[in-house]
N, CA, C and O atoms as a DFTB+ gen file, in Angstrom:
768 C
 N C O
     1  1       0.836      -1.178       0.000
     2  2       0.000       0.000       0.000
     3  2       0.883       1.245       0.000
     4  3       1.815       1.362       0.797
     5  1       0.580       2.156      -0.893
     6  2       1.353       3.402      -0.962
     7  2       0.817       4.404       0.033
     8  3      -0.366       4.745       0.024
     9  1       1.692       4.863       0.878
    10  2       1.297       5.900       1.817
    11  2       1.771       7.245       1.313
    12  3       2.837       7.326       0.702
    13  1       1.007       8.317       1.552
    14  2       1.481       9.638       1.129
    15  2       2.746       9.995       1.892
    16  3       2.927       9.620       3.051
    17  1       3.601      10.719       1.222
    18  2       4.860      11.152       1.843
    19  2       4.573      12.080       3.004
    20  3       3.657      12.901       2.951
    21  1       5.358      11.941       4.045
    22  2       5.200      12.823       5.203
    23  2       5.604      14.231       4.811
    24  3       6.560      14.410       4.056
    25  1       4.894      15.235       5.308
    26  2       5.259      16.606       4.957
    27  2       6.640      16.949       5.504
    28  3       7.032      16.478       6.573
    29  1       7.362      17.764       4.767
    30  2       8.682      18.208       5.204
    31  2       8.490      19.356       6.166
    32  3       7.881      20.371       5.828
    33  1       9.015      19.189       7.374
    34  2       8.887      20.249       8.367
    35  2      10.048      21.203       8.227
    36  3      11.174      20.775       7.973
    37  1       9.794      22.502       8.387
    38  2      10.901      23.453       8.283
    39  2      11.939      23.176       9.351
    40  3      11.612      22.749      10.458
    41  1      13.190      23.422       9.009
    42  2      14.294      23.174       9.925
    43  2      14.415      24.299      10.942
    44  3      14.774      24.054      12.094
    45  1      14.123      25.524      10.535
    46  2      14.327      26.685      11.409
    47  2      13.359      26.667      12.583
    48  3      12.230      26.193      12.468
    49  1      13.810      27.181      13.693
    50  2      12.962      27.289      14.874
    51  2      11.870      28.316      14.640
    52  3      12.053      29.264      13.875
    53  1      10.730      28.127      15.303
    54  2       9.610      29.036      15.080
    55  2       9.672      30.278      15.963
    56  3       8.970      31.253      15.698
    57  1      10.483      30.260      16.984
    58  2      10.551      31.436      17.852
    59  2      11.387      32.528      17.198
    60  3      12.289      32.233      16.413
    61  1      11.100      33.770      17.508
    62  2      11.868      34.863      16.905
    63  2      13.331      34.811      17.357
    64  3      13.637      34.345      18.455
    65  1      14.205      35.286      16.515
    66  2      15.624      35.333      16.848
    67  2      16.158      36.725      16.569
    68  3      15.556      37.494      15.818
    69  1      17.277      37.040      17.170
    70  2      17.851      38.363      16.967
    71  2      18.403      38.481      15.553
    72  3      18.757      37.479      14.932
    73  1      18.472      39.688      15.055
    74  2      18.939      39.941      13.687
    75  2      20.335      39.378      13.499
    76  3      21.218      39.589      14.330
    77  1      20.528      38.665      12.407
    78  2      21.825      38.116      12.077
    79  2      22.135      36.785      12.740
    80  3      23.085      36.109      12.345
    81  1      21.343      36.389      13.751
    82  2      21.598      35.121      14.426
    83  2      21.064      33.981      13.577
    84  3      20.051      34.113      12.891
    85  1      21.771      32.856      13.639
    86  2      21.340      31.687      12.880
    87  2      20.885      30.621      13.866
    88  3      21.587      30.342      14.838
    89  1      19.719      30.022      13.630
    90  2      19.281      28.967      14.539
    91  2      20.249      27.785      14.493
    92  3      20.770      27.441      13.432
    93  1      20.483      27.175      15.638
    94  2      21.427      26.061      15.718
    95  2      20.999      24.913      14.825
    96  3      21.850      24.234      14.250
    97  1      19.700      24.679      14.694
    98  2      19.211      23.560      13.881
    99  2      19.619      23.725      12.422
   100  3      19.926      22.738      11.754
   101  1      19.627      24.956      11.918
   102  2      19.991      25.180      10.523
   103  2      21.491      24.983      10.341
   104  3      21.923      24.388       9.353
   105  1      22.278      25.471      11.274
   106  2      23.725      25.394      11.148
   107  2      24.218      23.952      11.131
   108  3      25.203      23.650      10.456
   109  1      23.550      23.047      11.865
   110  2      24.051      21.682      11.950
   111  2      23.183      20.665      11.216
   112  3      23.501      19.476      11.221
   113  1      22.108      21.099      10.593
   114  2      21.202      20.159       9.931
   115  2      21.846      19.570       8.684
   116  3      22.447      20.292       7.889
   117  1      21.719      18.242       8.513
   118  2      22.241      17.637       7.281
   119  2      21.337      17.998       6.113
   120  3      20.179      18.359       6.323
   121  1      21.842      17.907       4.882
   122  2      20.991      18.194       3.731
   123  2      19.796      17.252       3.729
   124  3      19.900      16.103       4.160
   125  1      18.663      17.741       3.243
   126  2      17.461      16.906       3.158
   127  2      17.565      16.001       1.941
   128  3      17.392      16.452       0.808
   129  1      17.842      14.751       2.171
   130  2      17.880      13.776       1.098
   131  2      16.916      12.677       1.521
   132  3      17.296      11.729       2.208
   133  1      15.675      12.815       1.104
   134  2      14.635      11.882       1.498
   135  2      14.293      11.022       0.290
   136  3      13.628      11.476      -0.641
   137  1      14.749       9.793       0.317
   138  2      14.426       8.867      -0.761
   139  2      15.043       9.235      -2.101
   140  3      14.592       8.748      -3.138
   141  1      16.057      10.078      -2.101
   142  2      16.683      10.475      -3.364
   143  2      18.194      10.421      -3.196
   144  3      18.721      10.611      -2.100
   145  1      18.857      10.165      -4.271
   146  2      20.311      10.176      -4.251
   147  2      20.786      11.609      -4.037
   148  3      20.071      12.561      -4.350
   149  1      21.974      11.753      -3.513
   150  2      22.531      13.080      -3.277
   151  2      22.585      13.874      -4.578
   152  3      22.288      15.069      -4.589
   153  1      22.959      13.222      -5.666
   154  2      23.059      13.904      -6.959
   155  2      21.709      14.466      -7.390
   156  3      21.620      15.583      -7.901
   157  1      20.660      13.674      -7.175
   158  2      19.312      14.137      -7.526
   159  2      18.912      15.313      -6.645
   160  3      18.331      16.285      -7.127
   161  1      19.219      15.227      -5.366
   162  2      18.894      16.317      -4.450
   163  2      19.628      17.597      -4.855
   164  3      19.050      18.683      -4.816
   165  1      20.899      17.469      -5.245
   166  2      21.672      18.641      -5.673
   167  2      21.027      19.267      -6.898
   168  3      20.842      20.483      -6.952
   169  1      20.680      18.440      -7.887
   170  2      20.045      18.967      -9.103
   171  2      18.733      19.663      -8.781
   172  3      18.450      20.733      -9.319
   173  1      17.939      19.072      -7.916
   174  2      16.665      19.694      -7.536
   175  2      16.878      21.000      -6.778
   176  3      16.157      21.974      -6.995
   177  1      17.869      21.018      -5.888
   178  2      18.150      22.243      -5.136
   179  2      18.680      23.350      -6.046
   180  3      18.366      24.523      -5.847
   181  1      19.488      22.976      -7.049
   182  2      19.935      23.974      -8.034
   183  2      18.722      24.605      -8.707
   184  3      18.608      25.829      -8.787
   185  1      17.828      23.765      -9.185
   186  2      16.649      24.266      -9.901
   187  2      15.784      25.136      -8.996
   188  3      15.343      26.208      -9.409
   189  1      15.537      24.690      -7.773
   190  2      14.698      25.472      -6.854
   191  2      15.363      26.790      -6.475
   192  3      14.710      27.833      -6.449
   193  1      16.667      26.742      -6.180
   194  2      17.343      27.969      -5.768
   195  2      17.396      28.967      -6.920
   196  3      17.238      30.169      -6.706
   197  1      17.616      28.480      -8.133
   198  2      17.621      29.370      -9.303
   199  2      16.255      30.035      -9.464
   200  3      16.166      31.245      -9.672
   201  1      15.197      29.239      -9.365
   202  2      13.843      29.781      -9.512
   203  2      13.552      30.818      -8.422
   204  3      13.014      31.886      -8.712
   205  1      13.903      30.509      -7.182
   206  2      13.642      31.433      -6.075
   207  2      14.435      32.734      -6.223
   208  3      13.912      33.823      -5.986
   209  1      15.713      32.602      -6.620
   210  2      16.511      33.816      -6.796
   211  2      15.934      34.692      -7.897
   212  3      15.762      35.895      -7.700
   213  1      15.629      34.104      -9.067
   214  2      15.146      34.911     -10.180
   215  2      13.767      35.492      -9.910
   216  3      13.436      36.552     -10.441
   217  1      12.954      34.825      -9.097
   218  2      11.657      35.407      -8.717
   219  2      11.887      36.672      -7.897
   220  3      11.213      37.681      -8.107
   221  1      12.828      36.624      -6.972
   222  2      13.154      37.804      -6.156
   223  2      13.752      38.910      -7.015
   224  3      13.380      40.076      -6.880
   225  1      14.681      38.545      -7.899
   226  2      15.304      39.537      -8.783
   227  2      14.269      40.168      -9.703
   228  3      14.262      41.384      -9.893
   229  1      13.400      39.350     -10.271
   230  2      12.369      39.873     -11.170
   231  2      11.446      40.834     -10.441
   232  3      11.109      41.898     -10.961
   233  1      11.038      40.458      -9.233
   234  2      10.157      41.336      -8.453
   235  2      10.808      42.690      -8.226
   236  3      10.185      43.728      -8.450
   237  1      12.042      42.684      -7.789
   238  2      12.731      43.949      -7.490
   239  2      12.992      44.774      -8.744
   240  3      12.759      45.983      -8.760
   241  1      13.478      44.112      -9.801
   242  2      13.780      44.853     -11.033
   243  2      12.512      45.420     -11.659
   244  3      12.502      46.564     -12.113
   245  1      11.448      44.630     -11.686
   246  2      10.208      45.128     -12.289
   247  2       9.604      46.275     -11.488
   248  3       8.975      47.164     -12.061
   249  1       9.788      46.266     -10.165
   250  2       9.353      47.410      -9.359
   251  2      10.104      48.674      -9.786
   252  3       9.571      49.780      -9.700
   253  1      11.345      48.500     -10.247
   254  2      12.155      49.621     -10.717
   255  2      11.996      49.887     -12.206
   256  3      12.687      50.743     -12.759
   257  1      11.089      49.161     -12.865
   258  2      10.831      49.380     -14.280
   259  2      11.808      48.700     -15.225
   260  3      11.935      49.116     -16.377
   261  1      12.501      47.665     -14.768
   262  2      13.491      46.976     -15.595
   263  2      13.150      45.499     -15.726
   264  3      12.585      44.896     -14.814
   265  1      13.500      44.930     -16.865
   266  2      13.318      43.487     -17.078
   267  2      14.594      42.774     -16.652
   268  3      15.690      43.283     -16.890
   269  1      14.475      41.598     -16.023
   270  2      15.676      40.866     -15.615
   271  2      16.582      40.504     -16.794
   272  3      17.806      40.529     -16.668
   273  1      15.985      40.172     -17.927
   274  2      16.796      39.769     -19.083
   275  2      17.536      40.966     -19.677
   276  3      18.703      40.856     -20.053
   277  1      16.860      42.095     -19.759
   278  2      17.523      43.308     -20.248
   279  2      18.647      43.702     -19.288
   280  3      19.729      44.104     -19.717
   281  1      18.380      43.582     -17.993
   282  2      19.393      43.915     -16.999
   283  2      20.636      43.051     -17.196
   284  3      21.757      43.560     -17.176
   285  1      20.440      41.741     -17.388
   286  2      21.579      40.826     -17.536
   287  2      22.408      41.164     -18.771
   288  3      23.637      41.127     -18.718
   289  1      21.751      41.493     -19.876
   290  2      22.490      41.850     -21.097
   291  2      23.275      43.137     -20.851
   292  3      24.460      43.214     -21.178
   293  1      22.625      44.141     -20.281
   294  2      23.313      45.409     -20.004
   295  2      24.455      45.210     -19.005
   296  3      25.519      45.813     -19.147
   297  1      24.237      44.373     -18.008
   298  2      25.280      44.105     -17.015
   299  2      26.500      43.473     -17.697
   300  3      27.635      43.885     -17.457
   301  1      26.257      42.482     -18.537
   302  2      27.371      41.818     -19.217
   303  2      28.130      42.806     -20.107
   304  3      29.359      42.856     -20.067
   305  1      27.412      43.582     -20.900
   306  2      28.069      44.514     -21.818
   307  2      28.786      45.633     -21.074
   308  3      29.830      46.106     -21.523
   309  1      28.238      46.057     -19.951
   310  2      28.878      47.117     -19.167
   311  2      30.149      46.598     -18.507
   312  3      31.171      47.286     -18.496
   313  1      30.091      45.402     -17.963
   314  2      31.259      44.863     -17.260
   315  2      32.314      44.288     -18.206
   316  3      33.510      44.484     -17.989
   317  1      31.884      43.586     -19.246
   318  2      32.835      42.909     -20.141
   319  2      33.218      43.756     -21.344
   320  3      34.225      43.480     -21.997
   321  1      32.434      44.780     -21.647
   322  2      32.698      45.598     -22.822
   323  2      32.030      45.009     -24.050
   324  3      31.304      44.020     -23.950
   325  1      32.274      45.615     -25.217
   326  2      31.641      45.126     -26.449
   327  2      31.940      43.639     -26.658
   328  3      33.038      43.163     -26.371
   329  1      30.935      42.922     -27.164
   330  2      31.095      41.485     -27.372
   331  2      30.275      41.039     -28.567
   332  3      29.270      41.658     -28.918
   333  1      30.719      39.957     -29.184
   334  2      29.937      39.362     -30.269
   335  2      28.606      38.909     -29.687
   336  3      28.548      38.406     -28.566
   337  1      27.557      39.089     -30.445
   338  2      26.216      38.758     -29.970
   339  2      26.136      37.296     -29.522
   340  3      25.502      37.000     -28.509
   341  1      26.768      36.381     -30.260
   342  2      26.751      34.961     -29.885
   343  2      27.494      34.740     -28.566
   344  3      27.117      33.861     -27.792
   345  1      28.542      35.522     -28.298
   346  2      29.281      35.397     -27.037
   347  2      28.451      35.890     -25.858
   348  3      28.575      35.364     -24.752
   349  1      27.614      36.887     -26.081
   350  2      26.714      37.364     -25.029
   351  2      25.759      36.234     -24.650
   352  3      25.520      35.989     -23.468
   353  1      25.217      35.552     -25.650
   354  2      24.290      34.439     -25.396
   355  2      24.971      33.339     -24.585
   356  3      24.387      32.807     -23.641
   357  1      26.207      32.999     -24.955
   358  2      26.944      31.954     -24.234
   359  2      27.207      32.400     -22.801
   360  3      27.003      31.626     -21.865
   361  1      27.655      33.633     -22.619
   362  2      27.969      34.142     -21.279
   363  2      26.743      34.142     -20.372
   364  3      26.859      33.918     -19.167
   365  1      25.575      34.390     -20.944
   366  2      24.347      34.441     -20.152
   367  2      23.657      33.089     -20.051
   368  3      22.702      32.932     -19.290
   369  1      24.132      32.115     -20.813
   370  2      23.514      30.800     -20.785
   371  2      22.124      30.793     -21.392
   372  3      21.253      30.038     -20.962
   373  1      21.919      31.644     -22.403
   374  2      20.612      31.760     -23.050
   375  2      20.730      31.398     -24.520
   376  3      21.819      31.426     -25.094
   377  1      19.610      31.060     -25.116
   378  2      19.587      30.729     -26.540
   379  2      19.891      31.989     -27.347
   380  3      19.369      33.058     -27.031
   381  1      20.728      31.884     -28.386
   382  2      21.091      33.067     -29.179
   383  2      19.887      33.817     -29.768
   384  3      19.900      35.047     -29.822
   385  1      18.859      33.102     -30.204
   386  2      17.690      33.776     -30.773
   387  2      16.974      34.624     -29.719
   388  3      16.491      35.717     -30.012
   389  1      16.914      34.108     -28.493
   390  2      16.267      34.867     -27.418
   391  2      17.088      36.119     -27.089
   392  3      16.533      37.207     -26.933
   393  1      18.393      35.960     -26.987
   394  2      19.260      37.104     -26.695
   395  2      19.146      38.135     -27.810
   396  3      19.172      39.337     -27.546
   397  1      19.022      37.681     -29.042
   398  2      18.858      38.596     -30.173
   399  2      17.591      39.436     -30.013
   400  3      17.601      40.636     -30.287
   401  1      16.501      38.808     -29.571
   402  2      15.250      39.554     -29.359
   403  2      15.403      40.591     -28.238
   404  3      14.910      41.713     -28.355
   405  1      16.089      40.209     -27.151
   406  2      16.316      41.160     -26.054
   407  2      17.160      42.325     -26.559
   408  3      16.875      43.482     -26.249
   409  1      18.199      42.021     -27.337
   410  2      19.062      43.067     -27.879
   411  2      18.281      43.962     -28.841
   412  3      18.507      45.171     -28.874
   413  1      17.364      43.386     -29.624
   414  2      16.494      44.188     -30.501
   415  2      15.749      45.243     -29.685
   416  3      15.707      46.415     -30.060
   417  1      15.161      44.813     -28.562
   418  2      14.417      45.745     -27.698
   419  2      15.337      46.813     -27.117
   420  3      14.998      47.996     -27.100
   421  1      16.501      46.385     -26.643
   422  2      17.451      47.340     -26.065
   423  2      17.966      48.323     -27.109
   424  3      18.167      49.501     -26.815
   425  1      18.178      47.834     -28.326
   426  2      18.617      48.716     -29.410
   427  2      17.519      49.735     -29.726
   428  3      17.805      50.907     -29.974
   429  1      16.275      49.286     -29.715
   430  2      15.147      50.199     -29.928
   431  2      15.056      51.277     -28.859
   432  3      14.608      52.392     -29.127
   433  1      15.486      50.937     -27.637
   434  2      15.509      51.911     -26.532
   435  2      16.737      52.811     -26.575
   436  3      16.836      53.768     -25.807
   437  1      17.670      52.506     -27.471
   438  2      18.885      53.317     -27.584
   439  2      19.921      53.041     -26.513
   440  3      20.780      53.884     -26.255
   441  1      19.854      51.855     -25.873
   442  2      20.799      51.567     -24.792
   443  2      21.919      50.610     -25.213
   444  3      22.893      50.426     -24.483
   445  1      21.772      50.001     -26.399
   446  2      22.863      49.226     -26.991
   447  2      22.926      49.562     -28.469
   448  3      21.963      50.063     -29.049
   449  1      24.079      49.277     -29.072
   450  2      24.189      49.420     -30.528
   451  2      24.905      48.197     -31.065
   452  3      25.770      47.609     -30.416
   453  1      24.508      47.838     -32.282
   454  2      25.138      46.719     -32.983
   455  2      26.002      47.277     -34.103
   456  3      25.703      48.314     -34.697
   457  1      27.093      46.547     -34.373
   458  2      27.932      46.907     -35.521
   459  2      28.624      45.643     -35.996
   460  3      28.760      44.676     -35.246
   461  1      29.053      45.656     -37.222
   462  2      29.810      44.523     -37.772
   463  2      31.233      44.579     -37.225
   464  3      31.809      45.657     -37.075
   465  1      31.787      43.415     -36.931
   466  2      33.167      43.324     -36.476
   467  2      34.069      43.662     -37.660
   468  3      33.915      43.091     -38.739
   469  1      35.004      44.585     -37.463
   470  2      35.894      45.002     -38.555
   471  2      36.773      43.851     -39.037
   472  3      37.076      43.768     -40.227
   473  1      37.191      42.957     -38.129
   474  2      38.063      41.846     -38.505
   475  2      37.288      40.694     -39.150
   476  3      37.839      39.973     -39.982
   477  1      36.036      40.514     -38.782
   478  2      35.227      39.420     -39.316
   479  2      33.818      39.952     -39.551
   480  3      33.010      40.004     -38.624
   481  1      33.526      40.340     -40.766
   482  2      32.252      40.998     -41.112
   483  2      31.036      40.104     -40.850
   484  3      29.907      40.596     -40.839
   485  1      31.245      38.797     -40.639
   486  2      30.116      37.914     -40.336
   487  2      29.628      38.096     -38.904
   488  3      28.472      37.802     -38.600
   489  1      30.505      38.581     -38.023
   490  2      30.174      38.750     -36.603
   491  2      29.469      40.073     -36.355
   492  3      29.797      41.099     -36.952
   493  1      28.487      40.022     -35.454
   494  2      27.811      41.230     -35.006
   495  2      28.275      41.507     -33.584
   496  3      28.113      40.673     -32.693
   497  1      28.850      42.680     -33.382
   498  2      29.330      43.096     -32.064
   499  2      28.285      44.014     -31.439
   500  3      27.733      44.892     -32.103
   501  1      28.026      43.799     -30.162
   502  2      27.049      44.602     -29.433
   503  2      27.791      45.351     -28.338
   504  3      28.687      44.805     -27.695
   505  1      27.411      46.602     -28.133
   506  2      28.012      47.368     -27.037
   507  2      26.953      48.234     -26.382
   508  3      26.003      48.680     -27.027
   509  1      27.133      48.466     -25.086
   510  2      26.229      49.343     -24.349
   511  2      26.588      50.786     -24.671
   512  3      27.763      51.145     -24.744
   513  1      25.570      51.600     -24.862
   514  2      25.792      53.034     -25.062
   515  2      25.946      53.687     -23.689
   516  3      25.753      53.030     -22.666
   517  1      26.290      54.964     -23.660
   518  2      26.387      55.682     -22.381
   519  2      25.044      55.622     -21.661
   520  3      24.984      55.463     -20.442
   521  1      23.980      55.751     -22.428
   522  2      22.631      55.664     -21.846
   523  2      22.371      54.262     -21.274
   524  3      21.723      54.127     -20.236
   525  1      22.871      53.226     -21.946
   526  2      22.718      51.853     -21.468
   527  2      23.488      51.605     -20.188
   528  3      22.991      50.946     -19.275
   529  1      24.712      52.135     -20.119
   530  2      25.507      51.978     -18.895
   531  2      24.834      52.694     -17.731
   532  3      24.830      52.189     -16.608
   533  1      24.269      53.865     -17.993
   534  2      23.558      54.599     -16.934
   535  2      22.309      53.838     -16.485
   536  3      21.988      53.800     -15.297
   537  1      21.612      53.236     -17.441
   538  2      20.409      52.449     -17.099
   539  2      20.799      51.252     -16.238
   540  3      20.111      50.942     -15.266
   541  1      21.910      50.567     -16.589
   542  2      22.356      49.440     -15.782
   543  2      22.739      49.911     -14.378
   544  3      22.357      49.280     -13.392
   545  1      23.480      50.998     -14.278
   546  2      23.903      51.498     -12.973
   547  2      22.712      51.863     -12.092
   548  3      22.755      51.671     -10.877
   549  1      21.648      52.389     -12.702
   550  2      20.478      52.759     -11.903
   551  2      19.721      51.532     -11.398
   552  3      18.994      51.630     -10.409
   553  1      19.873      50.386     -12.049
   554  2      19.194      49.160     -11.623
   555  2      20.093      48.224     -10.824
   556  3      19.600      47.269     -10.223
   557  1      21.385      48.473     -10.804
   558  2      22.337      47.566     -10.150
   559  2      22.035      47.397      -8.665
   560  3      22.202      46.304      -8.125
   561  1      21.596      48.459      -7.999
   562  2      21.305      48.340      -6.568
   563  2      20.097      47.433      -6.319
   564  3      20.016      46.780      -5.278
   565  1      19.159      47.391      -7.270
   566  2      17.998      46.507      -7.133
   567  2      18.437      45.044      -7.203
   568  3      17.966      44.211      -6.429
   569  1      19.339      44.739      -8.134
   570  2      19.838      43.372      -8.250
   571  2      20.692      43.019      -7.037
   572  3      20.637      41.891      -6.546
   573  1      21.475      43.968      -6.557
   574  2      22.301      43.717      -5.368
   575  2      21.411      43.393      -4.171
   576  3      21.739      42.514      -3.374
   577  1      20.298      44.093      -4.041
   578  2      19.365      43.826      -2.940
   579  2      18.743      42.442      -3.079
   580  3      18.557      41.745      -2.081
   581  1      18.417      42.034      -4.313
   582  2      17.862      40.694      -4.541
   583  2      18.891      39.627      -4.177
   584  3      18.551      38.617      -3.560
   585  1      20.142      39.850      -4.557
   586  2      21.197      38.881      -4.234
   587  2      21.379      38.773      -2.725
   588  3      21.517      37.678      -2.180
   589  1      21.376      39.916      -2.065
   590  2      21.571      39.916      -0.608
   591  2      20.407      39.221       0.095
   592  3      20.629      38.455       1.033
   593  1      19.187      39.470      -0.335
   594  2      18.020      38.817       0.259
   595  2      18.117      37.302       0.092
   596  3      17.868      36.545       1.031
   597  1      18.479      36.875      -1.107
   598  2      18.565      35.442      -1.383
   599  2      19.677      34.780      -0.576
   600  3      19.497      33.675      -0.064
   601  1      20.819      35.446      -0.459
   602  2      21.976      34.856       0.221
   603  2      22.000      35.118       1.725
   604  3      22.921      34.673       2.410
   605  1      21.011      35.827       2.245
   606  2      20.987      36.196       3.668
   607  2      21.171      35.023       4.627
   608  3      21.819      35.205       5.658
   609  1      20.642      33.837       4.352
   610  2      20.841      32.734       5.303
   611  2      22.290      32.257       5.420
   612  3      22.620      31.542       6.367
   613  1      23.159      32.631       4.486
   614  2      24.542      32.160       4.489
   615  2      25.484      33.179       5.124
   616  3      25.329      34.387       4.942
   617  1      26.455      32.677       5.864
   618  2      27.498      33.547       6.403
   619  2      28.455      33.905       5.271
   620  3      28.370      33.336       4.182
   621  1      29.347      34.827       5.516
   622  2      30.352      35.192       4.518
   623  2      31.214      33.998       4.135
   624  3      31.506      33.791       2.957
   625  1      31.619      33.219       5.115
   626  2      32.431      32.025       4.846
   627  2      31.642      31.032       3.992
   628  3      32.191      30.472       3.042
   629  1      30.380      30.806       4.307
   630  2      29.550      29.875       3.531
   631  2      29.370      30.365       2.090
   632  3      29.361      29.569       1.152
   633  1      29.230      31.672       1.930
   634  2      29.091      32.231       0.581
   635  2      30.349      31.987      -0.241
   636  3      30.264      31.596      -1.405
   637  1      31.516      32.215       0.354
   638  2      32.777      31.994      -0.355
   639  2      32.957      30.511      -0.694
   640  3      33.425      30.170      -1.780
   641  1      32.581      29.634       0.245
   642  2      32.677      28.192       0.000
   643  2      31.738      27.783      -1.132
   644  3      32.137      27.046      -2.033
   645  1      30.506      28.251      -1.090
   646  2      29.542      27.949      -2.150
   647  2      30.050      28.445      -3.497
   648  3      29.935      27.744      -4.502
   649  1      30.606      29.639      -3.520
   650  2      31.135      30.206      -4.759
   651  2      32.263      29.340      -5.308
   652  3      32.304      29.067      -6.508
   653  1      33.183      28.905      -4.441
   654  2      34.283      28.051      -4.893
   655  2      33.758      26.722      -5.446
   656  3      34.234      26.250      -6.479
   657  1      32.784      26.120      -4.764
   658  2      32.244      24.842      -5.222
   659  2      31.501      24.983      -6.550
   660  3      31.657      24.146      -7.439
   661  1      30.703      26.030      -6.687
   662  2      29.979      26.240      -7.942
   663  2      30.948      26.532      -9.088
   664  3      30.759      26.057     -10.208
   665  1      31.982      27.314      -8.797
   666  2      32.991      27.600      -9.819
   667  2      33.673      26.313     -10.264
   668  3      33.927      26.119     -11.453
   669  1      33.966      25.443      -9.320
   670  2      34.603      24.162      -9.634
   671  2      33.692      23.330     -10.545
   672  3      34.168      22.710     -11.496
   673  1      32.393      23.315     -10.260
   674  2      31.444      22.584     -11.105
   675  2      31.381      23.167     -12.510
   676  3      31.405      22.432     -13.497
   677  1      31.301      24.486     -12.594
   678  2      31.180      25.143     -13.893
   679  2      32.444      24.927     -14.720
   680  3      32.358      24.580     -15.898
   681  1      33.602      25.126     -14.126
   682  2      34.857      24.935     -14.852
   683  2      34.967      23.482     -15.318
   684  3      35.360      23.221     -16.456
   685  1      34.623      22.542     -14.443
   686  2      34.670      21.135     -14.817
   687  2      33.713      20.811     -15.953
   688  3      34.059      20.052     -16.859
   689  1      32.529      21.371     -15.915
   690  2      31.541      21.115     -16.969
   691  2      31.947      21.764     -18.280
   692  3      31.711      21.200     -19.348
   693  1      32.549      22.933     -18.216
   694  2      32.930      23.638     -19.448
   695  2      34.172      23.051     -20.103
   696  3      34.366      23.223     -21.307
   697  1      35.018      22.360     -19.338
   698  2      36.236      21.812     -19.927
   699  2      36.069      20.361     -20.364
   700  3      36.922      19.827     -21.073
   701  1      34.972      19.715     -19.946
   702  2      34.691      18.352     -20.390
   703  2      34.427      18.364     -21.883
   704  3      33.646      19.190     -22.356
   705  1      35.052      17.472     -22.642
   706  2      34.727      17.427     -24.075
   707  2      33.297      16.926     -24.256
   708  3      32.906      15.917     -23.670
   709  1      32.541      17.621     -25.054
   710  2      31.160      17.249     -25.294
   711  2      30.898      17.216     -26.777
   712  3      31.373      18.058     -27.539
   713  1      30.139      16.233     -27.164
   714  2      29.743      16.141     -28.560
   715  2      28.400      16.834     -28.702
   716  3      27.413      16.435     -28.085
   717  1      28.374      17.866     -29.515
   718  2      27.133      18.579     -29.757
   719  2      26.440      17.907     -30.921
   720  3      27.018      17.750     -31.996
   721  1      25.207      17.515     -30.703
   722  2      24.478      16.778     -31.722
   723  2      23.262      17.585     -32.144
   724  3      22.447      17.992     -31.316
   725  1      23.158      17.803     -33.426
   726  2      21.977      18.443     -33.991
   727  2      21.062      17.311     -34.436
   728  3      21.393      16.568     -35.360
   729  1      19.913      17.178     -33.781
   730  2      18.995      16.069     -34.053
   731  2      18.576      15.991     -35.513
   732  3      18.378      14.893     -36.032
   733  1      18.438      17.122     -36.185
   734  2      18.021      17.103     -37.591
   735  2      19.104      16.484     -38.463
   736  3      18.812      15.720     -39.383
   737  1      20.377      16.825     -38.161
   738  2      21.481      16.268     -38.922
   739  2      21.564      14.760     -38.719
   740  3      21.773      14.015     -39.676
   741  1      21.405      14.314     -37.495
   742  2      21.452      12.881     -37.185
   743  2      20.324      12.161     -37.915
   744  3      20.541      11.087     -38.478
   745  1      19.134      12.732     -37.913
   746  2      17.989      12.101     -38.586
   747  2      18.232      12.002     -40.090
   748  3      17.894      10.991     -40.706
   749  1      18.822      13.054     -40.694
   750  2      19.111      13.020     -42.142
   751  2      20.136      11.945     -42.466
   752  3      20.001      11.240     -43.466
   753  1      21.176      11.812     -41.616
   754  2      22.194      10.797     -41.855
   755  2      21.603       9.393     -41.746
   756  3      21.946       8.506     -42.528
   757  1      20.719       9.200     -40.775
   758  2      20.100       7.885     -40.603
   759  2      19.173       7.556     -41.766
   760  3      19.015       6.388     -42.120
   761  1      18.559       8.576     -42.363
   762  2      17.617       8.362     -43.470
   763  2      18.339       7.932     -44.735
   764  3      17.723       7.340     -45.620
   765  1      19.638       8.218     -44.841
   766  2      20.394       7.901     -46.080
   767  2      20.633       6.452     -46.242
   768  3      21.248       6.033     -47.223
């Protein structure tokens, strides 16, 4: 007989605590791995934490009149400087067609400009205008507040540790050789 799963009880104590104090139960609680492998729990926590962070960021940015996607493009171009449009998509982890649409909107607002790369005319280089950099700077504090709200449960040491571990995962994933497969190409080859 299948029984319904027991509800997950929050780890934090219900009594009020002083600002900045961390409940002992949270500091020493093991990760919640209920009937799932650690790897599955990590993947699920990545997905949940990403969703929760972006919900907070979206709420704050939209209150300030900015879209999270436009903010990310402007942030990348302001910090990294002019970049090929395809490189912006890779840096943001977004599909190139979607990034192109965001850049279209930003170009219409006069906050980015596109130009052909002088060395390779096939490449389109995107750069933030002075107006775009000012728009990013005016929204940067909203994103900083969203990041701080999301990371508030972690101490400075925990944040640095998390950053090192995530960086290790990303570097490892990016340096692994991967075969990129276009399903249409594979289907055409099989049809021959």
